[in-house]
C-alpha positions in Angstrom: 44.5 -8.2 -3.2 40.8 -6.9 -2.9 42.2 -3.9 -0.8 44.9 -3.3 -3.5 41.9 -3.2 -6.3 39.8 -0.7 -4.3 42.3 1.1 -1.9 39.7 4.0 -1.6 36.9 2.2 -0.8 35.3 3.0 2.6 33.2 -0.2 3.3 31.4 1.1 5.8 30.0 4.0 3.9 29.7 1.7 1.0 27.5 -1.0 2.8 25.5 1.8 4.4 25.1 3.1 0.8 23.8 -0.3 -0.3 21.3 -0.4 2.5 19.9 3.0 1.6 19.7 2.0 -2.1 17.9 -1.4 -1.1 15.5 0.7 1.2 14.5 3.3 -1.5 14.0 0.5 -3.9 12.0 -1.7 -1.6 9.9 1.0 -0.3 9.1 2.4 -3.5 8.5 -0.7 -5.3 5.8 -1.8 -2.9 4.0 1.5 -2.9 4.3 1.7 -6.7 2.9 -1.8 -6.8 -0.2 -0.7 -4.9 -0.6 2.6 -6.8 0.2 1.6 -10.2 -2.3 -1.6 -9.9 -5.0 0.7 -8.9 -4.6 3.2 -11.7 -3.9 0.3 -14.0 -7.3 -1.1 -13.1 -9.2 2.2 -13.0 -7.8 2.7 -16.6 -9.0 -0.8 -17.8 -12.5 -0.8 -16.1 -13.3 2.9 -17.5 -12.2 2.0 -20.9 -14.9 1.3 -23.6 -17.4 -1.7 -23.1 -15.9 -2.3 -19.6 -18.1 -2.1 -16.2 -17.2 1.7 -15.3 -16.9 2.8 -18.8 -16.3 6.5 -18.6 -14.6 8.4 -21.3 -14.2 11.7 -19.2 -12.5 9.5 -16.4 -10.4 7.2 -18.8 -9.2 10.0 -20.8 -8.2 12.3 -17.8 -6.5 9.4 -15.8 -4.5 8.4 -19.3 -3.4 11.9 -19.7 -2.2 12.4 -16.3 -0.3 8.8 -16.7 1.1 9.8 -20.0 2.2 13.1 -18.5 4.4 11.8 -15.4 5.6 8.8 -17.5 7.2 11.2 -19.9 9.0 13.3 -17.9 12.4 12.3 -17.5 13.2 11.4 -13.9 15.9 13.8 -13.2 13.6 16.6 -14.2 10.7 15.2 -12.2 13.0 15.3 -9.0 13.5 19.0 -9.7 9.9 19.9 -10.3 8.9 18.0 -7.0 11.4 19.6 -4.7 8.7 22.2 -3.4 6.3 19.1 -3.1 9.0 16.9 -1.1 10.0 20.0 0.9 6.2 20.4 1.9 5.4 16.9 2.8 9.0 15.9 4.6 10.5 19.4 5.4 13.4 18.3 3.6 14.9 17.5 0.0 17.7 15.5 1.2 18.0 11.9 2.4 16.4 8.6 1.3 13.0 9.5 2.8 13.0 12.7 0.6 13.6 10.3 -2.8 10.6 8.5 -2.0 7.8 10.8 -3.5 9.7 11.3 -6.7 10.3 7.6 -7.0 6.8 6.7 -6.3 5.3 9.4 -8.7 7.8 8.6 -11.4 7.3 4.9 -11.3 3.6 4.5 -10.7 2.3 5.7 -14.2 5.1 3.5 -15.8 3.7 0.6 -14.0 -0.1 1.4 -14.5 0.4 1.1 -18.3 2.1 -2.3 -17.8 -1.0 -3.1 -15.8 -3.3 -2.0 -18.2 -1.6 -4.0 -21.1 -1.7 -7.2 -18.7 -5.2 -6.8 -18.2 -6.2 -6.3 -22.0 -4.5 -9.8 -22.7 -7.2 -11.7 -20.3 -9.7 -13.4 -22.5 -13.0 -11.4 -22.7 -15.3 -14.5 -22.3 -13.7 -15.1 -18.7 -14.6 -11.4 -17.6 -18.3 -11.5 -19.5 -18.9 -15.0 -17.7 -18.2 -13.5 -14.3 -20.4 -10.5 -15.4 -23.4 -12.6 -16.6 -23.2 -14.8 -13.1 -23.9 -11.3 -11.4 -20.5 -11.2 -9.8 -19.6 -7.6 -8.1 -17.4 -5.4 -9.5 -14.9 -6.2 -6.4 -15.4 -9.9 -7.0 -14.4 -9.4 -10.7 -11.3 -7.6 -9.7 -10.0 -10.1 -7.1 -11.2 -13.2 -8.4 -10.9 -12.5 -12.2 -8.7 -9.6 -13.3 -5.7 -10.1 -10.7 -5.6 -13.9 -11.0 -5.7 -14.0 -14.6 -3.1 -11.3 -15.3 -1.0 -12.3 -12.1 2.2 -13.5 -14.2 2.1 -10.4 -16.5 1.7 -7.9 -13.5 4.8 -9.6 -11.4 6.7 -9.4 -14.6 5.9 -5.8 -14.8 6.7 -4.9 -11.2 10.1 -6.9 -11.6 10.8 -4.7 -14.6 9.5 -1.6 -12.7 11.9 -2.5 -9.7 14.9 -2.7 -11.9 14.2 0.8 -13.3 13.7 2.1 -9.9 17.4 0.9 -8.9 18.6 3.2 -11.5 16.2 5.9 -10.4 17.6 5.8 -6.9 21.3 6.2 -8.4 19.9 9.3 -10.3 18.6 10.7 -7.1 21.6 10.3 -5.4 23.1 12.8 -7.2 21.0 15.5 -5.6 21.8 14.3 -2.3 19.2 11.4 -1.4 21.8 8.9 -0.4 22.4 5.4 -1.6 25.0 4.2 -4.1 24.3 6.9 -6.6 25.0 9.5 -4.1 28.2 7.7 -3.0 29.5 6.9 -6.7 29.2 10.8 -7.4 30.4 12.4 -4.3 33.3 9.9 -3.1 34.1 8.5 -6.4 33.4 11.0 -9.5 34.0 14.5 -7.6 37.3 13.0 -5.7 38.5 11.0 -9.0 38.2 7.8 -7.2 37.5 5.4 -9.9 37.6 2.5 -7.6 34.7 3.7 -5.5 32.7 4.3 -8.5 33.3 0.9 -10.0 32.4 -0.9 -6.7 29.2 1.0 -6.4 28.3 0.1 -10.1 29.2 -3.4 -9.2 26.9 -3.4 -6.4 24.1 -1.8 -8.3 24.4 -4.4 -10.9 24.5 -7.3 -8.4 21.0 -5.8 -6.9 20.0 -5.8 -10.3 20.6 -9.2 -11.2 19.2 -10.5 -8.1 15.8 -8.6 -8.5 15.4 -9.8 -12.0 16.2 -13.4 -10.8 13.6 -13.3 -8.0 11.1 -11.7 -10.2 11.6 -14.2 -13.1 11.3 -17.1 -10.6 8.0 -15.8 -9.0 6.6 -15.2 -12.4 7.4 -18.7 -13.7 5.9 -20.2 -10.6 2.5 -18.2 -10.6 2.1 -19.0 -14.4 -0.2 -22.0 -14.8 -0.3 -21.8 -18.7 
């Protein structure tokens, strides 16, 4: 029955494409979390009345974040082709998709980090500063712990968005389920291949959202 519904699906290729999508998503999400967190904290600390208040750094960083956050991902991939080729020597395959995925997602997550940090009670930060806490201590003992549920919720949203980005990256030969759906499905008029790739992408999204929501709920002590 299952094979009758999906007669054109090559399951070996499908599972390979699923692995490639998961690989791109996991690696890019991990790097995006670290990079986006760093940028978000920099934006927060250099904003007015904060520890590193610096208008020039804040405006320049914020402008770069806004620029890269505003560029449509498919356009960003094309713009980054020379950089990707210089960095990796190729523009095809799962590895070649990572620079665009990270550069596309990190600014988005950085904004979510900034929003999360702004929600922290200012009194908590002022109390830590009045006790002479170092900036590193404030970051690791106050900012991150106090905003952790929002940070985890934000990276969940970003991870889900990255699954969609990997599908778009697949259209230019990055591999994954997007590439399989486009090459083996759409271009060859095999609707069952496209449908199955879509179903697996949806399952990945649902699982990521469930895991993210579960961890966020467990870390929220309010």
